[in-house]
C-alpha positions, 0 to 999 in steps of 0.5 A: 514311807514313799520317796523323793526321786531327786538329781544332784543336778538338772538333766541327770535323768531324774525323769527317766529314773522316775518313769522306769520305777512307775512302768516297772510297778505298774507292770507288777500290778501295783497301784501307785500315786505320783507326784511332781515338784514344781509348776511342770505340767509335761512330766506329770502327763507322762506319770499320768500315762503310766500309772493311770492316775493324775500325777499332783503338782506339789508347789508352795509357791503356787500354793502353800506349804500346808496345801503341799502337805494336805495334798500329799496325805489325801492322794497317796492314801489312795494307793498302795505305792506313792513316788515323788519326782523332784526338780532341778538339783535336790537344793535348787529353790527359789531365794525368797521371804526375807525374814527377821532371823536366821533362827526362825527360818532353821525352825521352819526347815528352810536353808538361809543365807547370811541376811536370813533369806530362803534360798532353797524355798520350794526346791526337792529338799524343802518338799522333802522336809515339808513331808518327811520323805527320804531322798533317792539321789540320781547321779549322772555317772557318764562323766566321772568315776571316784568323783561320785563319792565326793558328789554324794558325800556332800549332799548326804551331808549338807542339810543333816535334816535330809535323809538320803536313803540311796543313790541311782547310778545313772548312765554307766558305761561298762562293768569296769565303770561300775566297779569303780563307782561301787568302790568309790561310795563303799566307804560313805555306806550309802546304798546303791538301789539302782544302776542304769547303764547308757541307753540308746534306745530310750529317748524322749523327744523335746522341743522349745518348752521341754519334752514333747507331751505324750499325746504327741508320741505315738510310740510311747507305749513301746517307750513305757515297755522298754522302761519297764523291762529296763526297770524290772533289772536295774533296781534293788527291789528288795530295799526300794519297795518298803521305801515306796510303801505308802504310809498312813497319815492324818486325814485331810479336811474333806472337800465340800462336794456340790452336785453338778448343775453347770457344764464347762467346755474344757479344751483338751487335746494336742494343742491345749493340755496344760492343766492342774488336775487340782483346778479340774477337781475344784471345779467338779467339787463346786458344781461343774461338769466338765465337757472335754472337747477339740478345738483341733479335731471337733466341728463346733464347740460343745452344746449346753455350755456356759463357760469355756477354759482354754488351759496352755499348750502348744497352738503354735505347733498346731496353728495351721489346723486351728486356723483351718478349723474356722467353724470352731474359731466362729463359735468360740468368738461368737460365744465369747462376745455373747457373753460366755465366760471364758478363761485363757491361759497362756496357750489358750490366750494365744488362741483368743488372739487375732492370729498366731505368727509361728517360728517360720514368720507364718501367720495363722487366724485364730479367733479374734476375741482379743485385738492382738497377735502372738509372736513366736520368738527365741526369747523365753519367758519363765519364772514364777510371778506375783500379780496384783489385780488392776481391776475387778475382773472374771476370777478376782477382785482388785487388789487381790494377790495371786501367785502365778507361773510363766513359761512361753516363748511368744510375746504379744504385738499389742497389750491391753489399754487396761491389763489385768494384773501388774506383776513382779518376780515373786523372789524379788521386787523387780517389776515385770509389767502389766499384762493379761486381758479382761476385755471383753469382761467375760474373759480372763486371758493371761500369760500367767498360770495359776493353780487354784488349789489355795485359792478356791474363791478363784473357781467360785468366781468364775462359776458364779459368773457362769450361772449369771450368763445361764440366767441371761440365756 
């Protein structure tokens, strides 16, 4: 059946509860596939560190409802158990897709307002309905007792299409506190599937874009061990395990797989690690051999590659080390100026700039491919984007519309004269301006993160250009 771990709001401990479940399952030698609702990169890193399997993002904005269903069906059947971590609060989505009538929205399983506008698209509840999965609701009990019943009852009754399988009570202070919570919930006949006491020794550090990635946490394995210890005792496993067990689903269409014929250098280290696993899978299915390397640690770019892929990450945190690796910086610039196709998303874009100016105002030299600098600041740029290509470029043709996501605290000192995209907010027509560098023509450098799952033509176009570069060598 599988379950979705949802929160009554952000910050209630969804990720901690999810990792605790995963850690305890892995300690029991159970194979488990995890999923994450939304565009997040960092939570899936923690999932993968625990399970040993790539976590898959379920995001109908970046892909589609059909893709979400197919992705879940394909990967959940590969293991005995499956678990989905939600995003924000259970019903927190985006207002989008104005439709002609309220009834048509209800037929699609979406919550709407009196204008017929979808209000919970891409929410955890939306994914629960799409996949027909029960929800385990995590409630932060640190500042309430009897009121827990009102919260649980509200979430249980607001949408009868959502099945709340039970609750996990988080940050419970004492036995007396727990007794009050149980007494309040008893009339609802809602199973308590877990109780987590307040924990002082389980903390995952964060910084300006969320949790610190797994590669930067030397004590992470010890933390996971503590979570597994906690999970062994805090959950009602007798009732949870049947819910977690994967259920046979109609097999999704088989994806064709081409033999490997082209080598792509994928930067993956502490500075660059924001990749959707589905993007990497698509490149391999289309015939690419992925060569993972480190602009931080390696002395040169990999040999015999025909393209480069720089994902997002935290180049600003490692700007000094990136700057000091002059042989790699020079090698990247030379390869791109000689025509090697390169994708650079967000942090990758920053690396292709002339310099990064960090939060302290210090300037660090980068590759200098793009005649602009990335400046860190307090302002957070965040949200889904509808992006229309203004010109033919490395990935898409002029006029093509793609949906992506921005999440950064930097800005560029100079904007391109011929930008890649005109962007707007996904949930309204607010114009967000033009962005993205397609100069040189073999570069696609943008702040907009793209998931290629529903747009196979994007990696196809990229690899086509890489093969042209191979022929020209």
